Backbone bond lengths (Angstrom), bond angles and torsions (degrees), N, CA, C in turn:
res aa  C-N    CA-C-N  psi(-1)  N-CA   C-N-CA  omega(-1)  CA-C   N-CA-C  phi
1 X - - - 1.445 - - 1.529 107.86 -
2 X 1.296 116.67 124.41 1.468 124.31 178.12 1.524 108.80 -72.01
3 X 1.293 117.09 137.44 1.440 122.56 176.72 1.510 112.00 -88.30
4 X 1.303 117.84 145.28 1.480 120.39 177.80 1.536 108.31 -80.99
5 X 1.318 113.76 166.43 1.484 120.97 -175.05 1.521 110.60 -57.64
6 X 1.327 118.99 -47.22 1.444 122.52 -177.84 1.528 111.61 -57.83
7 X 1.303 116.43 -42.50 1.464 122.28 179.15 1.546 111.02 -64.44
8 X 1.332 112.75 -43.81 1.509 117.58 -179.22 1.577 109.63 -65.06
9 X 1.318 116.25 -41.47 1.468 119.32 178.94 1.538 109.07 -62.18
10 X 1.291 117.36 -42.48 1.474 120.82 177.95 1.532 108.69 -60.89
11 X 1.354 118.19 -43.81 1.452 120.42 -179.50 1.536 111.89 -66.50
12 X 1.299 117.51 -32.11 1.479 119.68 176.30 1.527 107.95 -59.46
13 X 1.335 115.38 -50.03 1.436 120.57 -179.30 1.500 113.76 -62.72
14 X 1.310 115.10 -42.68 1.463 121.18 178.44 1.496 111.94 -62.61
15 X 1.336 117.04 -46.66 1.462 120.82 -179.86 1.488 110.71 -64.31
16 X 1.324 118.67 -37.31 1.485 120.96 177.85 1.499 111.59 -64.17
17 X 1.360 115.09 -42.90 1.460 119.45 -178.96 1.556 111.48 -65.82
18 X 1.356 115.50 -30.17 1.434 121.92 178.61 1.549 111.70 -84.45
19 X 1.355 114.43 2.15 1.461 121.62 -177.96 1.539 113.31 59.40
20 X 1.306 113.65 33.45 1.483 120.72 173.14 1.518 107.43 -104.99
21 X 1.308 113.53 75.24 1.437 122.08 -168.74 1.499 113.48 -68.77
22 X 1.318 118.03 -35.85 1.466 120.92 174.98 1.509 112.16 -57.65
23 X 1.339 115.81 -43.04 1.504 119.39 177.65 1.493 110.81 -67.39
24 X 1.354 117.03 -41.02 1.460 121.12 -179.72 1.533 110.23 -59.55
25 X 1.300 115.90 -44.02 1.523 120.93 175.40 1.485 110.87 -61.81
26 X 1.335 118.61 -43.24 1.457 121.43 179.43 1.485 113.71 -61.17
27 X 1.326 117.48 -45.95 1.433 121.41 177.09 1.513 111.74 -63.28
28 X 1.327 117.53 -41.85 1.485 121.02 -178.24 1.505 109.35 -68.06
29 X 1.328 118.17 -36.93 1.463 120.91 177.74 1.539 109.37 -61.24
30 X 1.323 116.08 -41.45 1.452 120.52 179.92 1.549 109.81 -64.10
31 X 1.293 117.28 -40.95 1.484 120.09 177.14 1.556 109.24 -59.09
32 X 1.291 116.82 -45.68 1.477 119.79 -176.41 1.517 111.54 -70.19
33 X 1.314 117.56 -39.01 1.489 120.47 -172.33 1.547 112.79 -86.61
34 X 1.332 116.09 -31.47 1.498 118.75 -173.97 1.511 115.58 -98.33
35 X 1.310 118.59 -10.08 1.433 121.89 -176.97 1.491 110.79 -127.62
36 X 1.345 116.29 173.45 1.449 120.26 176.40 1.515 111.10 -51.61
37 X 1.366 116.11 125.53 1.477 119.06 -171.68 1.529 115.00 -80.08
38 X 1.293 118.48 21.07 1.463 121.06 172.90 1.541 106.43 -95.84
39 X 1.329 115.32 111.74 1.467 121.32 -174.35 1.509 109.73 -95.29
40 X 1.346 114.12 146.11 1.444 120.69 174.00 1.557 107.75 -73.64
41 X 1.335 115.16 170.44 1.510 118.17 177.29 1.531 109.04 -57.96
42 X 1.322 117.27 -45.54 1.468 120.40 -178.39 1.528 112.00 -63.48
43 X 1.312 117.10 -38.50 1.445 121.53 -179.66 1.538 110.38 -68.58
44 X 1.336 115.69 -38.81 1.465 118.14 176.18 1.505 111.85 -62.17
45 X 1.342 116.66 -42.53 1.471 119.17 177.27 1.514 110.87 -63.24
46 X 1.354 119.28 -42.66 1.414 122.01 177.41 1.502 112.96 -60.96
47 X 1.334 116.71 -38.07 1.463 120.50 178.02 1.546 109.32 -62.43
48 X 1.322 116.54 -47.90 1.456 120.29 -176.98 1.538 109.89 -66.72
49 X 1.297 118.74 -42.05 1.459 121.62 -178.92 1.525 111.99 -67.44
50 X 1.329 115.63 -40.56 1.494 119.51 -177.81 1.528 109.55 -60.21
51 X 1.317 114.74 -51.48 1.470 118.44 -178.94 1.518 112.17 -68.06
52 X 1.335 117.76 -41.04 1.449 121.86 -178.67 1.547 111.33 -60.86
53 X 1.316 116.22 -41.59 1.467 119.36 -179.92 1.499 111.12 -64.25
54 X 1.305 118.15 -44.48 1.477 121.24 -178.73 1.541 109.89 -67.10
55 X 1.338 116.00 -35.12 1.463 119.80 -179.13 1.537 111.09 -75.98
56 X 1.333 116.65 -39.86 1.470 119.78 179.63 1.527 111.08 -57.15
57 X 1.317 117.07 -42.10 1.464 119.99 -177.41 1.522 109.92 -64.21
58 X 1.340 115.61 -42.75 1.482 118.79 -179.54 1.530 112.32 -72.70
59 X 1.308 118.10 -35.71 1.468 120.32 179.27 1.550 108.45 -67.62
60 X 1.339 117.08 -40.10 1.457 121.11 179.01 1.549 109.40 -65.10
61 X 1.327 116.36 -43.01 1.475 120.68 178.48 1.522 109.74 -61.71
62 X 1.302 118.57 -41.50 1.487 122.83 178.74 1.529 109.93 -60.39
63 X 1.306 116.95 -47.23 1.481 120.56 -179.10 1.517 110.20 -63.58
64 X 1.343 117.55 -41.63 1.481 120.90 178.76 1.530 111.80 -61.92
65 X 1.361 112.99 -43.91 1.453 117.56 179.68 1.544 113.35 -64.23
66 X 1.342 115.56 -37.37 1.475 118.99 177.19 1.533 107.82 -61.92
67 X 1.291 118.12 -43.67 1.490 120.35 -178.74 1.509 109.83 -65.20
68 X 1.287 117.31 -41.77 1.498 120.20 -178.06 1.534 112.24 -69.00
69 X 1.337 118.28 -29.90 1.434 120.53 -176.64 1.563 112.03 -57.25
70 X 1.270 115.21 -32.19 1.497 117.95 -178.86 1.528 110.67 -71.53
71 X 1.306 118.94 -15.79 1.447 119.83 -177.60 1.506 112.39 -94.60
72 X 1.303 119.22 -9.50 1.468 122.33 -174.99 1.541 110.19 -88.21
73 X 1.321 113.71 152.66 1.462 117.94 174.97 1.539 110.45 -75.73
74 X 1.284 115.17 167.48 1.468 118.91 -175.12 1.518 112.21 -58.14
75 X 1.314 117.78 -28.72 1.465 121.24 -177.33 1.565 109.72 -72.65
76 X 1.279 117.13 -36.18 1.507 122.26 -175.56 1.507 113.74 -91.79
77 X 1.318 117.91 -23.38 1.469 121.06 -171.97 1.524 110.37 -60.10
78 X 1.309 119.00 -39.49 1.446 118.62 -177.52 1.554 113.12 -64.45
79 X 1.306 116.39 -32.82 1.462 120.07 176.25 1.533 109.47 -67.27
80 X 1.304 115.72 -38.52 1.458 119.50 -179.85 1.510 110.00 -69.78
81 X 1.321 118.64 -39.56 1.466 122.76 176.34 1.527 110.17 -63.21
82 X 1.290 117.49 -45.71 1.465 120.72 179.52 1.513 111.69 -62.50
83 X 1.328 116.67 -36.71 1.471 118.83 178.82 1.548 110.89 -71.10
84 X 1.331 115.71 -37.80 1.470 118.36 176.82 1.523 111.11 -64.94
85 X 1.320 117.22 -42.56 1.444 119.25 177.28 1.534 112.38 -62.22
86 X 1.307 118.57 -34.51 1.474 121.07 174.81 1.519 109.88 -62.88
87 X 1.303 117.86 -45.59 1.428 122.41 179.50 1.545 110.41 -62.55
88 X 1.320 117.10 -43.83 1.466 121.65 179.43 1.530 109.56 -64.91
89 X 1.311 118.34 -40.38 1.457 119.46 178.07 1.528 111.52 -60.60
90 X 1.332 116.37 -40.33 1.454 120.55 178.49 1.546 109.06 -62.64
91 X 1.294 117.55 -45.93 1.459 121.92 179.58 1.574 111.23 -60.80
92 X 1.283 115.35 -45.23 1.456 120.05 179.82 1.552 109.78 -63.47
93 X 1.305 117.68 -39.84 1.469 122.11 178.67 1.531 109.98 -63.19
94 X 1.298 118.10 -39.89 1.468 120.75 177.82 1.552 110.45 -66.67
95 X 1.327 116.21 -41.37 1.464 119.72 176.57 1.534 110.44 -59.75
96 X 1.324 115.68 -46.44 1.438 121.26 -179.59 1.531 111.56 -62.25
97 X 1.313 116.49 -36.12 1.476 119.12 176.99 1.479 110.99 -63.72
98 X 1.322 116.28 -47.18 1.479 119.76 -178.73 1.535 111.49 -65.69
99 X 1.305 117.97 -40.73 1.450 121.70 177.84 1.530 109.93 -61.16
100 X 1.342 116.31 -43.43 1.434 120.53 178.59 1.521 112.69 -62.38
101 X 1.357 116.88 -41.79 1.434 121.11 175.53 1.536 111.35 -61.66
102 X 1.327 115.05 -44.77 1.481 119.06 178.17 1.535 111.11 -61.27
103 X 1.325 117.44 -47.61 1.435 121.63 -175.29 1.558 113.52 -69.74
104 X 1.326 116.14 -40.26 1.484 120.06 -173.65 1.479 114.10 -92.40
105 X 1.314 119.34 -26.75 1.458 121.27 -172.35 1.501 114.84 -119.92
106 X 1.322 118.91 -36.58 1.478 120.31 -171.16 1.500 114.25 -99.18
107 X 1.318 117.05 -55.95 1.467 120.78 -178.04 1.502 112.10 -60.30
108 X 1.336 116.69 -39.98 1.472 120.97 -176.74 1.539 112.21 -69.35
109 X 1.345 118.18 -16.88 1.465 120.45 -179.29 1.515 115.20 -102.92
110 X 1.347 116.80 4.59 1.457 121.02 -177.61 1.522 110.50 -104.44
111 X 1.316 117.61 144.53 1.445 118.54 169.90 1.500 110.34 -63.20
112 X 1.350 116.66 140.30 1.440 122.86 -171.39 1.536 112.66 -55.35
113 X 1.342 115.67 -37.38 1.475 118.92 -171.75 1.559 111.28 -98.72
114 X 1.325 118.42 21.30 1.448 120.93 -179.92 1.510 113.68 -84.52
115 X 1.300 120.82 152.46 1.490 122.21 172.30 1.504 111.26 -57.39
116 X 1.380 117.06 -33.56 1.448 119.82 179.06 1.506 111.99 -61.26
117 X 1.320 117.75 -40.64 1.453 122.35 178.10 1.507 111.10 -59.67
118 X 1.309 116.08 -43.52 1.491 120.54 178.59 1.495 108.68 -61.87
119 X 1.347 117.60 -45.95 1.447 122.92 179.53 1.532 111.56 -58.45
120 X 1.322 116.54 -47.18 1.453 120.96 178.14 1.518 113.53 -62.83
121 X 1.285 116.39 -42.58 1.449 120.27 -179.75 1.548 111.28 -64.87
122 X 1.312 114.41 -38.71 1.465 118.00 176.28 1.553 110.50 -64.77
123 X 1.306 118.62 -44.66 1.438 121.31 179.00 1.562 109.74 -62.56
124 X 1.350 115.02 -39.87 1.471 118.48 178.95 1.500 108.84 -62.09
125 X 1.317 119.13 -43.08 1.452 122.77 177.66 1.519 111.85 -61.41
126 X 1.335 115.56 -44.02 1.463 119.75 178.40 1.540 111.55 -57.43
127 X 1.321 116.24 -45.47 1.454 119.96 -178.14 1.526 112.71 -68.29
128 X 1.290 118.65 -38.23 1.457 119.02 173.06 1.533 110.78 -64.41
129 X 1.331 117.46 -36.54 1.452 121.18 178.08 1.520 108.94 -63.05
130 X 1.364 116.35 -45.39 1.474 120.06 179.06 1.527 110.62 -59.61
131 X 1.341 117.53 -40.21 1.438 121.10 179.27 1.541 108.79 -63.63
132 X 1.329 116.87 -47.12 1.448 121.16 -179.31 1.534 111.97 -56.64
133 X 1.327 115.07 -37.90 1.432 121.95 179.97 1.538 110.39 -60.43
134 X 1.296 116.71 -31.37 1.482 121.50 -174.07 1.494 114.87 -102.16
135 X 1.342 117.17 -5.06 1.446 121.44 -174.33 1.582 109.04 -107.08
136 X 1.340 113.27 173.91 1.457 119.24 176.22 1.508 108.90 -136.43
137 X 1.317 115.28 166.32 1.470 121.86 173.48 1.514 113.26 59.87
138 X 1.331 115.58 -140.92 1.453 122.33 -174.78 1.532 112.52 -61.85
139 X 1.333 116.62 -38.24 1.463 119.42 177.53 1.500 111.14 -58.80
140 X 1.340 116.27 -42.33 1.457 121.05 179.20 1.529 110.92 -61.85
141 X 1.309 114.95 -46.99 1.471 120.46 179.95 1.551 111.38 -60.31
142 X 1.334 114.16 -43.41 1.494 117.18 -178.91 1.516 111.07 -65.93
143 X 1.323 117.91 -41.37 1.428 120.90 179.21 1.518 111.39 -66.01
144 X 1.319 116.53 -41.27 1.464 121.69 178.98 1.544 109.91 -62.70
145 X 1.332 117.39 -40.14 1.457 121.29 179.34 1.538 109.18 -66.62
146 X 1.354 118.09 -41.69 1.468 120.34 178.40 1.516 109.55 -65.84
147 X 1.307 119.77 -38.57 1.456 121.79 176.96 1.512 110.27 -60.95
148 X 1.294 117.48 -49.28 1.452 121.99 179.32 1.506 113.32 -58.48
149 X 1.335 114.81 -45.72 1.474 119.44 178.72 1.535 112.42 -61.76
150 X 1.310 115.72 -39.95 1.477 119.28 179.96 1.534 109.74 -67.63
151 X 1.343 117.46 -44.64 1.452 120.72 179.08 1.558 110.63 -62.38
152 X 1.334 115.62 -44.94 1.475 117.19 179.98 1.526 112.18 -62.34
153 X 1.310 116.86 -40.06 1.477 119.98 178.28 1.538 110.08 -64.95
154 X 1.313 117.50 -44.20 1.446 121.43 177.78 1.505 112.35 -61.24
155 X 1.323 116.33 -43.09 1.466 121.57 178.12 1.527 111.25 -64.75
156 X 1.291 117.33 -43.70 1.476 121.10 179.37 1.549 110.29 -61.67
157 X 1.358 115.57 -43.90 1.450 117.72 179.00 1.553 112.18 -65.53
158 X 1.315 113.54 -41.57 1.473 118.55 179.01 1.526 111.50 -62.93
159 X 1.306 115.55 -38.32 1.470 120.36 -179.63 1.508 112.91 -66.17
160 X 1.298 115.87 -32.58 1.484 119.05 -176.50 1.532 114.09 -98.00
161 X 1.343 117.84 -17.88 1.457 118.41 -175.81 1.514 116.36 -114.21
162 X 1.336 117.84 -19.82 1.459 119.22 -178.28 1.492 113.39 -99.01
């Protein structure tokens, strides 16, 4: 049985309160992909919170693993590095999912000068910044450039419309 939008939004909130962030993201992704992609203020906040919570846990885990790697002997350090890279890949995948939702479903359906557009561009910038934090080399530079471009566009819109 398919759930209606209101039920899904309720489940997003419920899952977030229960700290089941993967489920919260899953429900919110369904709201964005299966229904009209114009979100209410509350839905936009739930979108941001759902993804932020799941990313914060992985970003914190990555930082902890980096700190612990220095304490391991040569034999164990590679296992720790591999585990950290797995955590970072999960975080990057979540960022990419949100950016894809923003680019394909949300930003394209908003009036350019709306507060929602500014909100989405800021979140887009945040997620590219999170990716840059976890990446290296050219991928890091590309993500940092995307973050900066999103922030600059959000700032320019905010400066002229708010």
